[in-house]
C-alpha positions in Angstrom: 0.0 0.0 0.0 1.4 3.4 -0.9 2.0 5.9 1.8 -0.9 8.1 0.7 -3.3 5.2 0.8 -2.0 4.2 4.3 -2.6 7.7 5.5 -6.1 7.7 4.1 -6.8 4.3 5.9 -5.4 5.7 9.1 -7.5 8.9 8.8 -10.7 6.9 8.1 -10.0 4.6 11.0 -9.7 7.6 13.3 -13.0 8.9 12.0 -14.7 5.6 12.7 -13.2 5.5 16.2 -14.6 9.0 16.9 -18.0 7.9 15.7 -18.0 4.8 17.9 -17.0 7.0 20.9 -19.8 9.4 20.3 -22.3 6.5 20.0 -21.0 5.1 23.3 -21.3 8.4 25.1 -24.8 9.2 23.8 -26.3 5.8 22.9 -28.6 5.5 25.9 -29.2 9.2 26.4 -32.3 11.2 25.5 -31.9 14.5 23.8 -33.0 16.3 27.0 -30.4 14.3 29.1 -27.7 15.2 26.5 -28.6 18.9 26.6 -28.4 18.8 30.4 -25.0 17.0 30.5 -22.2 19.4 29.7 -19.6 16.6 30.0 -21.3 14.6 27.3 -21.6 17.6 25.1 -17.9 18.4 25.5 -16.9 14.8 24.7 -19.0 14.8 21.6 -17.7 18.1 20.4 -14.1 17.0 21.0 -14.7 13.9 18.8 -16.4 15.9 16.0 
């Protein structure tokens, strides 16, 4: 695999990991609970 393709694969893996984290942080949370939880909001924003 060329260096550019490897970098793309690493970049996409990082994006998928961030999505999985966001889902873990918010999966069982209602919108109201999310809006009341500054820590969850900060975690989601960081991963975006």
